Every structure is written in structure tokens, then in C-alpha cells.
N, C-alpha and C positions, 0 to 999 in steps of 0.2 A: 156859731152863728158869729165874725167880726164884732154887729153891731149889739150881739149881747156882753159877747167879752166886754166890749167895750164902759158898756152900760153901768158892768158888773166892778171896774175897775173904778169907775169917775165917780160910784154909790160906794165905796170903800173909801176912796180918798175925797169925798166930801170936795170934788172939785166937778169946773163945767166941764162936759162934752162938744166939742165943735165937731159937726161933721159938715164935710165938705166932698162934693161933687165936682170934677172938672172937667170940663167939656172940649175937647181937640177940636177947633172950628177950622184948622187948618187941614182936615184930611177928611173930609166930608166927601170932595170927589177928586180925583188925581189932577194934576195941574194940567193945564191945555184942556179940558174937559168941559164941552158947552155944558151949564147946567142955569136955565131959566129959573128953576125953584128953592136955588141955591140959601137965600133967607128964608124958605120957607124950612125945608131942613134943618137948616140952626135952631131956629123956632122950637120947634120941636122936641128936639138934643135937648134946648133950653125946660122947655114945659113937663118934657118926663123927666128929666133931673132934677127937676124940683118936686114934682110929686112925688121921686123917692125919696128925696130930702124929708118932706112934710110928715110922710110917714116912719120915718126914724128917726127924726124929733120929738112926735109924738109918743113915739112907743118907750123911748127914754123921758118922757117928761111923767109918763104910767107908773115908770118905777122909782118917780121920785129923783131924778138926777135934770138937773139946771142942764137944757143941751143948748146949744144956737146952730144953725145951716145958713150955708152959703154954699153959693155956683161960683165957678170960679172960669173963666173964659181962659184959654189959653194955644196957641199957632205955634208949631214945630215939633219937631218930633218928641222931646220927652215931655208933657202934659204932668206927669206928675212931680215937676220942678217946682210946679208953683205950690205944694200942700206944706 
């Protein structure tokens, strides 16, 4: 798993591991489609992303690696550009 490799590298380099989860809030529904529950959908993405980050951060710390985790929201076709 990529997280395991990142933890290994951070431990070897004695560095802090930054774990990032990008949420593309602009692509939850197609444009022009009515969605009265869009805020709840976006909130659900954030909550699930935060839970994943919390688990990943805990794994890193259990392995003796200092870690920080952040959720980044992006609108557009290239959410990975925010990383």
C-alpha cells in the first residue's frame, strides 16, 4: 500500500509525513441537474475523507512517524493539482 511505503520513507528520512485527501466538490452532480441535497453530499465526502485521514495519521504515528493530515477541497477538472 502506498501509505506503508510513505511511512517507511518518512521513518528512514526522519521527516514528517503529510497526508492529503483532495475532494472535488465541483463534480458531485452534473451541471444543470437539480440536487436539493448537494450540501449533504459534500459534507458526506468531507466526513469520509476526514475519517480516512485520521486512520492513516494514526497508522503513521503508531509506526513512530510524525504525521499531519489535511482535507483539501477543489473545484475543477484537476483536483490533484492542489496537492
